[in-house]
C-alpha positions as CSV (number, residue, x, y, z in Angstrom):
1,M,107.0,131.3,106.2
2,F,110.1,130.8,108.5
3,F,109.3,127.3,109.4
4,Q,108.1,126.5,105.8
5,R,111.5,126.5,104.5
6,F,112.8,123.9,107.2
7,F,109.8,121.5,106.4
8,A,109.4,121.9,102.5
9,P,110.2,119.0,100.6
10,R,113.5,119.2,98.6
11,P,113.3,120.0,95.1
12,Q,113.9,116.5,93.7
13,V,111.5,114.9,96.1
14,A,108.8,117.6,95.1
15,A,109.5,117.0,91.7
16,G,109.2,113.2,92.1
17,R,105.6,114.0,93.8
18,A,104.5,116.0,90.8
19,L,105.6,113.0,88.4
20,F,103.5,110.8,90.4
21,V,100.4,113.1,90.2
22,A,101.0,113.7,86.4
23,A,101.4,109.5,86.1
24,S,98.1,109.3,88.0
25,E,96.1,112.2,85.8
26,Q,97.2,110.3,82.7
27,A,96.1,106.8,84.2
28,R,92.7,108.1,84.9
29,R,91.9,109.5,81.3
30,P,88.7,107.8,80.1
31,A,90.2,106.6,76.7
32,F,92.2,104.1,78.3
33,Y,88.9,102.5,79.7
34,E,86.8,103.3,76.7
35,V,89.1,102.9,73.4
36,G,91.9,100.8,74.9
37,E,89.2,98.8,76.9
38,A,91.4,98.5,80.1
39,P,89.2,97.1,82.7
40,D,87.7,99.6,85.0
41,T,88.5,97.5,88.1
42,Y,90.7,98.4,91.1
43,E,93.2,95.7,89.2
44,G,92.9,97.5,86.0
45,R,93.3,101.0,87.5
46,F,96.5,99.9,89.6
47,E,98.0,98.5,86.4
48,L,97.5,101.6,84.6
49,Y,98.9,103.6,87.5
50,T,101.8,101.4,87.6
51,L,102.4,101.3,84.0
52,H,102.6,105.1,83.9
53,V,104.9,105.2,87.0
54,V,107.3,102.3,85.7
55,L,107.4,104.4,82.4
56,L,108.9,107.3,84.1
57,L,111.0,105.1,86.2
58,H,112.5,103.7,82.9
59,R,113.4,107.0,82.0
60,L,114.9,108.2,85.0
61,K,118.1,106.1,84.9
62,G,121.3,107.4,85.7
63,D,123.7,108.4,88.6
64,D,123.1,112.1,88.9
65,P,122.2,112.6,92.2
66,R,119.2,114.9,91.0
67,V,117.8,111.9,88.9
68,V,118.3,109.6,91.6
69,E,116.3,111.6,94.2
70,T,113.8,112.5,91.7
71,R,113.2,108.7,90.8
72,Q,113.0,107.9,94.6
73,G,110.7,110.7,95.4
74,L,108.3,109.3,92.5
75,F,108.4,105.7,93.8
76,D,107.8,107.0,97.4
77,A,104.5,108.9,96.3
78,Y,103.8,106.1,94.4
79,V,104.1,103.7,97.3
80,R,102.4,106.2,99.8
81,N,99.6,106.2,97.6
82,L,99.1,102.3,97.3
83,D,99.2,102.4,101.2
84,D,96.2,105.0,101.1
85,G,94.4,103.4,98.8
86,L,94.4,99.9,100.8
87,R,93.5,101.8,103.8
88,E,90.4,103.4,102.0
89,M,89.3,100.2,100.7
90,G,88.9,99.2,104.4
91,V,92.3,97.0,104.7
92,G,93.1,96.9,108.3
93,D,96.4,98.1,109.9
94,L,97.5,94.7,110.6
95,S,96.9,93.3,107.1
96,V,98.5,96.5,105.2
97,G,101.9,95.6,105.6
98,K,101.3,92.2,104.2
99,K,99.3,93.6,101.1
100,M,102.2,96.1,100.4
101,R,104.7,93.3,100.3
102,K,102.7,91.6,97.8
103,L,102.1,94.8,95.8
104,G,105.7,95.8,96.2
105,A,106.9,92.4,94.5
106,A,104.3,92.7,91.9
107,V,105.6,96.5,91.0
108,Y,109.1,95.3,90.9
109,G,108.3,92.5,88.6
110,R,106.5,94.9,86.4
111,L,109.5,97.3,86.2
112,K,111.6,94.5,85.4
113,S,109.3,93.2,82.6
114,Y,108.5,96.5,81.1
115,D,112.3,97.4,81.2
116,E,112.8,94.3,79.4
117,A,110.0,94.9,76.7
118,L,111.1,98.4,76.2
119,L,114.9,97.4,75.9
120,M,114.1,94.7,73.4
121,G,113.3,97.4,71.1
122,G,109.9,98.4,72.4
123,T,108.1,96.8,69.9
124,I,104.2,95.9,69.6
125,E,105.4,92.3,69.6
126,A,107.1,92.7,72.8
127,V,105.0,95.0,74.8
128,T,101.5,93.5,73.8
129,P,101.8,90.1,75.7
130,L,103.0,91.9,78.7
131,L,100.0,94.2,78.7
132,A,97.4,91.3,78.1
133,R,99.0,89.5,81.2
134,T,98.9,92.6,83.5
135,V,96.6,95.4,82.4
136,Y,94.2,93.1,80.7
137,A,94.7,89.8,83.1
138,G,91.6,87.7,83.3
139,V,89.4,89.5,80.4
140,E,89.5,90.2,76.7
141,A,92.7,91.8,75.7
142,A,91.2,93.7,72.3
143,G,92.6,96.8,73.4
144,A,96.0,95.6,74.2
145,G,97.5,96.3,70.6
146,I,96.4,99.9,71.0
147,L,97.6,100.2,74.4
148,A,101.1,98.8,73.5
149,A,101.4,101.7,70.6
150,Y,100.7,104.2,73.3
151,V,103.1,102.5,75.7
152,I,105.7,102.5,72.8
153,A,104.9,106.1,72.0
154,A,105.1,107.3,75.8
155,S,108.5,105.7,76.4
156,A,109.7,107.7,73.2
157,R,108.5,110.7,74.1
158,L,109.6,110.4,77.7
159,A,113.2,109.3,76.2
160,D,113.0,112.5,74.1
161,A,112.1,115.0,76.8
162,P,114.9,117.0,78.2
163,I,115.9,115.4,81.6
164,E,115.6,119.0,83.1
165,D,111.8,119.0,82.5
166,L,111.4,115.9,84.6
167,L,113.8,117.1,87.3
168,Q,111.2,119.9,87.5
169,G,108.4,117.6,87.6
170,Q,107.0,118.0,84.2
171,A,106.0,114.8,82.1
172,S,104.4,115.0,78.5
173,W,102.4,112.1,77.6
174,P,101.3,111.3,74.0
175,P,97.8,111.5,73.2
176,F,95.7,108.2,73.5
177,P,95.2,106.4,71.4
178,A,98.3,106.8,69.8
């Protein structure tokens, strides 16, 4: 017990990790793959995980040190999960760094693209083409409109959520399909 106090993560880092778990659990919901027709592949799952993390990162903006630390904790947990996933897929230690740089560039690109789409009013017309390029890349994007409506609803729900809930590691997602 004594040492646990010294080695326990800071509260905002723990909140960021909890938000990553919430994003991961949401991205795993079968409805995204069944109703939304997202591809149930490594790439499709990566895109849905990334989408949910990006929605949280989009909400966690500001200069408040607690928000900054929670945002960083969320991002660090996400990156750690990507690294673990690559290793589980059998990617060798020498290749992990190169693949992580490539994934990092993809994540930053998506963060910028989703931010722009959501800041442009968060319309279905702004979000659907982005989903078609990312989540549905290379496959029929029949469910992109349904997923776009969900993304807009999720962004709105997170925007309306009290920041204190997020700083406690609690995220509320709308039902899918929205």
